[in-house]
C-alpha positions, 0 to 999 in steps of 0.5 A: 837113236844115234846122237847126231855128229859134231863132224859135220856142221851146216854153215851158218846162213847168210841173212837176206839183207847180206844176200840182197846188198851183194845182188845190188852190188852186182846188178849196179855195176852191170848196169853202170858198165852198160852191160845191162843197157838203158832201156833193156828190160831185166831179165824175169825173177826166175833166171836172176834167182838160179844166176845169183843163188838166191831167192826170188824175195831177195830178187824183188828186195834187190830190184826194190833197192834199185828202182829206190836208187833210180836205175830201174823203172817198174812198169804194170805189164811192161816189167822192169826197164833199166832207167836212163842215166839221167834218172840214176841217184849218182850220189848214192854209194853203190852207184857212185863207187861202181862209176868210179871204179869202173871209169876206164876213160876218167870221164866220170872223174873229169865230171865230178871235178867240174861238179866239185870244183863249181860247189867249192868255188861257191862255198869259197866265195860265200866264206869270203863274203861272211866270214868272222876274224875267228873264221879266218883264222881257222883257214889261215891255220890250216894253210899253215898245216898245210905248209908244215907238212910239205916234205911229208907226202901223206901229212900233206895230203891229210892237211890238204883235205882239212883245208878243203873241209874247213872251207866247206864247213865255214861256208854255212851252205850244208847242201853244198857241204853234203853233196861236195864231201860225198864227191871228194871222199870218194874220189879220193879212195881211187887211185885215178883220181890221185894220178901222176905227180908232177913236178913242183906239186907241192909248191904249186898246191900251197901256192894255189891255197895261198890264193883262195885265203888271200881273197877270203882275208880281203872279203873278195868274192870274185877272186875267192871263187874263181882261185878255188875253181882254178885250184881244183880245176886245174890241179886235176888236168895237170895229174890226170893221166892219159888212160890209153897208156895205162894207170900211173905207178903207184 
């Protein structure tokens, strides 16, 4: 009896879980880009199985995950339908990434900035209302680090992020903090969100942060809220590029 040859070995099989993740990611992208439109029926399991090169079990598992994310509606007798965008779980990492990555018009980033601006404004107001002397020191130190790093772009940006995360944490609003962190961190991964450089960006950013800190120090709730909202929404409008002219150079 001939011994099996070592010259040919079957590749290791990919786990069904990983296959499902890949299928889910592609289906999410098809839905958020409108290639599978709202209200449209998902193709039957057979054609989907052939298209993705996976078993029907993987297709069923993937459809279940998309239903959990709010992207699909499964109805007896009607099949599986693409849900309205208002039902999508847009804080789900896969859905949020697909929305931002395919955001050619920057409309999603516009909406994200408004939501983030309002949530962080409310958190800054909460800090102003309830901060302790020690907490004020933390915010002032975060601003001081930004000042020290204003001539080092990457370090300055990191210090900027730390400042915002500090305000979020000190607000003691866990729900707002959780939602805003998800939006903020994912947006930071997008080159579109960083947008264009504009003259006086560092000094302008420092001045705006200083206004937030000053309001928190004076425990002026309304001023802290307004300063944070103006900073987040205003700075996005200044660096936002015109999608019709192409993306800014890196």
